[in-house]
C-alpha positions in Angstrom: 0.2 -0.2 -0.2 2.6 2.2 0.8 4.0 1.7 -2.3 1.8 2.0 -4.1 1.2 5.6 -2.8 4.5 6.2 -3.3 4.7 5.2 -6.8 1.3 7.2 -8.0 1.5 10.7 -5.7 5.1 10.4 -8.2 3.3 10.1 -11.8 0.5 12.1 -10.5 3.1 15.5 -10.0 5.2 14.4 -13.4 1.5 14.0 -15.6 -1.5 15.3 -13.6 -5.0 13.9 -15.6 -6.8 12.0 -14.6 -5.9 7.9 -15.2 -3.1 10.0 -12.5 -5.6 11.5 -10.8 -8.1 8.6 -10.6 -5.2 6.3 -9.3 -3.9 8.6 -6.7 -6.9 9.2 -5.3 -7.3 5.0 -5.3 -4.2 4.6 -3.5 -5.1 6.9 -0.7 -8.4 5.5 0.4 -7.0 2.6 2.3 -4.8 5.0 4.3 -6.1 9.4 4.0 -9.7 9.1 2.2 -10.1 12.4 3.2 -6.6 13.7 1.4 -8.3 11.5 -1.4 -10.9 14.0 -1.6 -8.6 16.6 -1.2 -7.2 15.5 -4.5 -10.3 14.5 -6.5 -11.5 18.3 -5.0 -9.4 20.0 -7.1 -9.0 18.1 -10.4 -12.2 18.4 -10.8 -13.2 22.3 -9.9 -10.0 22.5 -12.8 -11.8 19.9 -15.0 -15.2 20.6 -14.7 -16.3 18.4 -17.6 -14.2 15.2 -16.0 -16.8 12.9 -16.0 -14.1 10.3 -14.4 -13.2 11.7 -11.5 -16.7 13.4 -10.7 -18.3 9.3 -10.3 -15.1 8.8 -8.9 -15.9 11.2 -6.1 -19.2 11.2 -5.7 -18.7 7.7 -5.3 -15.8 9.0 -1.9 -18.1 11.4 -1.1 -20.7 8.6 -0.5 -18.3 6.4 1.9 -16.9 9.6 3.4 -20.7 10.5 3.7 -19.7 14.1 2.9 -23.5 14.9 2.4 -22.8 18.9 1.3 -19.8 18.6 -1.0 -22.0 16.3 -2.9 -25.6 18.4 -2.5 -22.7 21.6 -4.0 -22.0 18.6 -6.9 -25.5 17.6 -7.6 -26.2 22.2 -7.8 -23.1 22.6 -10.3 -24.5 19.8 -12.8 -28.1 19.9 -12.3 -28.4 19.7 -16.2 -26.9 16.7 -16.4 -29.8 13.9 -15.8 -27.1 10.7 -16.6 -25.8 12.2 -13.8 -28.3 13.2 -11.4 -30.1 9.9 -12.0 -27.0 7.1 -10.9 -26.4 10.0 -7.3 -30.3 9.1 -7.1 -29.7 5.1 -7.3 -26.3 5.9 -5.1 -29.0 7.7 -1.7 -31.9 4.9 -2.5 -28.4 2.1 -1.8 -27.6 3.8 1.1 -31.4 4.0 2.1 -32.0 7.6 2.1 -35.5 7.6 -0.5 -36.3 11.0 0.5 -33.3 12.6 -1.2 -33.3 10.0 -3.9 -37.1 11.6 -4.7 -36.3 14.8 -4.9 -33.4 14.4 -7.5 -35.2 12.3 -9.6 -38.1 14.5 -9.3 -36.4 17.2 -10.2 -35.0 15.6 -13.2 -39.0 14.5 -13.9 -40.0 18.3 -13.8 -37.7 19.5 -16.2 -38.1 16.2 -19.2 -41.6 16.7 -18.4 -41.7 18.0 -22.0 -39.4 15.6 -23.3 -41.8 11.7 -23.0 -39.2 10.6 -25.5 -36.2 11.5 -23.6 -34.8 8.0 -22.5 -33.6 9.8 -19.2 -37.1 10.8 -18.1 -38.1 6.9 -18.5 -34.7 5.7 -16.4 -36.2 8.3 -14.0 -40.1 7.3 -13.5 -38.5 3.7 -13.8 -36.8 4.8 -11.0 -39.5 6.1 -9.1 -41.5 3.3 -9.3 -39.4 1.0 -7.8 -39.0 3.4 -5.1 -42.9 3.1 -4.4 -43.0 -0.2 -4.9 -40.5 -0.6 -1.7 -42.6 1.5 0.4 -45.9 -0.4 -0.3 -47.2 2.8 -2.6 -48.7 0.2 -5.4 -50.8 2.1 -7.6 -48.0 4.8 -7.6 -45.6 2.5 -8.5 -48.4 1.3 -11.5 -48.6 4.8 -12.4 -44.5 6.0 -12.3 -44.3 2.1 -14.8 -47.2 3.4 -16.9 -45.4 6.4 -18.0 -41.7 5.0 -19.3 -41.5 4.4 -22.9 -39.2 3.3 -25.8 -36.4 1.6 -24.9 -36.4 1.3 -21.1 -40.5 -0.3 -21.8 -39.9 -4.0 -21.3 -38.0 -2.7 -18.4 -41.0 -1.6 -17.0 -43.4 -4.3 -18.1 -40.7 -6.3 -16.5 -41.8 -4.3 -13.5 -45.4 -3.8 -14.0 -45.6 -7.9 -13.2 -43.4 -7.8 -10.5 -45.7 -4.8 -9.3 -49.3 -7.0 -9.7 -47.4 -10.1 -8.6 -47.1 -9.1 -4.5 -50.7 -8.4 -5.1 -51.3 -11.6 -5.9 -53.2 -10.5 -9.1 -51.3 -13.9 -11.6 -53.5 -13.1 -14.5 -52.7 -8.9 -14.7 -49.0 -10.2 -13.9 -48.5 -12.5 -16.8 -50.5 -10.1 -19.9 -47.7 -7.5 -18.3 -44.9 -10.6 -19.9 -46.6 -10.5 -22.7 -45.3 -7.0 -23.8 -42.2 -8.1 -23.8 -40.9 -9.1 -27.4 -37.8 -12.0 -28.2 -36.0 -9.1 -29.8 -36.2 -6.8 -26.4 -33.5 -6.6 -23.7 -31.7 -10.5 -24.0 -31.3 -10.2 -20.2 -34.8 -8.9 -20.0 -36.1 -11.0 -22.0 -35.0 -13.8 -20.2 -35.9 -12.5 -17.0 -39.4 -12.5 -17.9 -39.5 -16.3 -18.9 -37.8 -17.1 -15.6 -40.4 -14.7 -14.3 -43.5 -16.6 -15.9 -41.6 -19.7 -14.9 -42.1 -19.1 -11.7 -45.9 -17.6 -12.0 -47.1 -20.8 -13.5 -45.3 -23.0 -10.7 -47.5 -21.1 -8.4 -50.6 -21.3 -9.4 -50.9 -24.6 -12.4 -47.9 -26.7 -10.5 -44.7 -28.5 -11.8 -45.4 -29.7 -15.3 -47.1 -25.9 -16.2 -43.8 -24.3 -15.5 -41.9 -26.9 -16.4 -43.3 -26.7 -20.5 -43.1 -22.8 -20.2 -39.6 -23.2 -19.5 -38.5 -25.5 -22.6 -41.1 -23.3 -24.7 -38.6 -19.8 -23.3 -35.5 -22.4 -24.1 -36.7 -22.5 -28.4 -35.2 -19.4 -28.7 -33.1 -19.1 -26.4 -30.8 -22.1 -26.0 -28.3 -20.3 -25.1 -29.4 -19.3 -21.1 -27.6 -21.5 -18.8 -30.6 -19.3 -16.0 -33.4 -21.1 -17.6 -31.4 -24.4 -18.3 -30.6 -24.4 -14.3 -33.8 -23.3 -13.0 -35.3 -26.7 -16.1 -32.9 -28.8 -14.1 -34.3 -27.7 -10.7 -38.1 -28.4 -11.6 -37.2 -31.5 -13.2 -35.7 -32.7 -10.8 -39.1 -31.5 -8.2 -40.9 -33.9 -11.5 -38.7 -36.6 -10.7 -37.2 -37.3 -14.1 -33.0 -37.4 -13.4 -32.2 -38.2 -16.6 -33.8 -34.3 -17.9 -32.2 -32.6 -15.3 -29.0 -34.2 -16.2 -29.5 -32.8 -19.7 -30.7 -29.0 -18.0 -27.6 -29.7 -15.8 -25.3 -30.2 -18.3 -26.6 -28.0 -20.4 -25.8 -25.5 -18.3 -22.3 -26.1 -17.6 -21.1 -26.6 -20.8 -22.3 -22.8 -21.6 -20.6 -21.8 -19.3 -18.1 -24.3 -17.7 -18.3 -21.9 -14.3 -21.6 -22.3 -13.7 -20.4 -23.6 -9.3 -24.6 -23.8 -8.8 -24.6 -25.8 -11.7 -21.6 -28.7 -10.6 -23.4 -28.7 -7.4 -26.6 -29.1 -7.8 -26.0 -31.7 -10.9 -23.5 -33.6 -7.6 -25.8 -34.0 -4.8 -28.7 -34.5 -6.9 -26.2 -37.2 -8.4 -25.6 -38.5 -4.8 -29.4 -38.7 -3.6 -31.3 -39.6 -6.2 -28.8 -41.8 -8.0 -26.0 -44.8 -7.3 -23.3 -42.7 -9.3 -21.2 -41.6 -5.8 -17.1 -41.6 -7.7 -19.3 -39.3 -11.0 -21.2 -36.9 -8.0 -18.0 -36.3 -6.3 -16.0 -34.6 -9.2 -19.6 -32.4 -9.7 -19.4 -31.6 -5.9 -15.7 -30.9 -5.7 -15.7 -28.6 -9.7 -18.5 -26.9 -6.7 -16.3 -26.1 -4.5 -12.8 -25.5 -7.2 -14.9 -22.8 -8.5 -16.4 -21.5 -5.3 -15.9 -22.3 -1.9 -17.3 -20.4 0.8 -20.0 -20.7 -0.7 -23.0 -22.7 1.5 -24.9 -24.8 -0.3 -21.4 -26.8 -2.0 -20.4 -26.7 1.7 -23.7 -28.6 2.4 -23.3 -30.5 -0.5 -19.7 -31.8 0.7 -20.2 -32.1 4.3 -24.0 -34.6 2.6 -20.5 -36.1 0.6 -19.0 -36.8 2.9 -21.1 -37.9 5.3 -22.2 -41.0 2.7 -19.0 -42.4 2.7 -18.7 -42.1 5.8 -16.5 -39.7 6.4 -18.4 -38.3 9.7 -15.2 -35.9 11.4 -15.2 -34.2 7.3 -18.7 -34.2 7.5 -19.8 -32.4 10.5 -16.6 -29.6 9.8 -18.4 -28.7 5.5 -22.1 -28.5 7.6 -20.9 -26.7 10.5 -18.8 -24.1 7.9 -21.7 -24.3 6.0 -24.1 -23.0 8.8 -21.3 -19.7 9.5 -22.0 -18.6 7.0 -26.2 -19.4 6.1 -29.2 -20.3 8.6 -30.5 -23.5 6.7 -32.9 -25.7 7.3 -31.4 -28.8 5.2 -28.0 -27.5 6.6 -29.3 -28.2 10.5 -31.5 -31.2 9.4 -27.8 -32.9 7.7 -26.0 -31.9 10.9 -27.9 -33.4 13.4 -28.3 -36.4 11.5 -24.4 -36.9 10.9 -23.9 -36.0 14.4 -26.8 -39.2 14.4 -25.1 -41.7 12.7 -22.3 -40.6 14.4 -22.8 -41.2 18.4 -23.3 -37.7 19.0 -27.0 -37.8 20.3 -26.5 -35.1 22.2 -25.1 -32.4 19.2 -28.3 -34.4 16.9 -30.5 -33.2 20.2 -27.8 -29.7 20.2 -28.8 -28.3 17.2 -32.6 -29.5 16.1 -33.8 -27.5 18.5 -31.7 -24.8 17.4 -33.6 -25.5 13.9 -37.1 -25.5 15.8 -36.9 -22.4 17.2 -36.5 -21.1 13.8 -38.8 -22.9 11.7 -41.4 -24.3 15.1 -43.7 -25.7 11.7 -41.4 -27.7 9.5 -43.0 -30.8 8.6 -39.2 -32.0 8.1 -38.1 -32.2 11.2 -40.4 -34.1 12.6 -40.0 -36.6 10.0 -36.1 -36.6 10.1 -36.6 -38.2 13.5 -39.4 -40.2 12.4 -36.4 -42.3 11.0 -33.6 -41.9 12.6 -36.3 -42.7 15.6 -35.3 -40.4 17.7 -36.9 -38.8 20.7 -38.8 -35.2 20.7 -36.0 -32.7 20.1 -38.0 -30.1 22.4 -38.1 -32.7 25.9 
């Protein structure tokens, strides 16, 4: 850090430009954020059109909570709608929605006579997000209805999301239908996932699975759609199809840790192909060793291999990262198999506090012939 600060300072002295100012400011962040703030502020004063410096300076001001300086920037760049919208997003991220709304409403007021301006639509969409989060759903729908142009697909997705919060499934599906296949690919993909989730809620696994397969005809290279289709296929007890979709997802993205993990866990639970399951789970672990669900799979694999001490280690690591019912169930079963009935009971008691109505807990105790964990 000291060397980085020294070299970047020398570079800044030799040639004062955006690149050296950003590098020097970044180097100072750990040791002297106030000085970093001053350097960027001085550079921006000399070069008010230096957009990268302005944006970096703004983010630094959020970190140092220098809101008076942010107010000054807001006034100075009051005609730069894109910057103001970015500023509003940052205020939302620190939960100051009142300030964010004030900025966005000023953008709307200035641009209201230019309905085709993309920044106006962006402001409406963000105001819709805020209103939805504040449970002002009619207002959220009204803002979303004013979005035009390139952001209309995002607006339709937002509208569907708002309707779904009120369980107005038909209205949500109608909104999703307005999203066309040639629009923003990420939005089209998200709409397909959303539709499947609504159908899962209303019509069950088969309807949701069929919808995903229909979407995969036009989006065959969507790893996310293949992954979701695999999860539904497993719920339908179609392990062969689940395996097909997970392998497709891995083929599309060889770094897709969750797909390796799901494939390994499915093979571990549903087949006798333990060695193959181990290979996929280990690959997932290599890619994402801090993922609690992958740690859970590692623990359950170790349990199946009767490596109880290792299983306990992985499962406890998983629980430190994520309180998940399945992890508690796995850990309790490992302790029970290990002969440590006291620890197994303690784990189940903790789980029952978090999920008092979980039938899985009763099922496990009956299967292992355990006494009631609450006694």
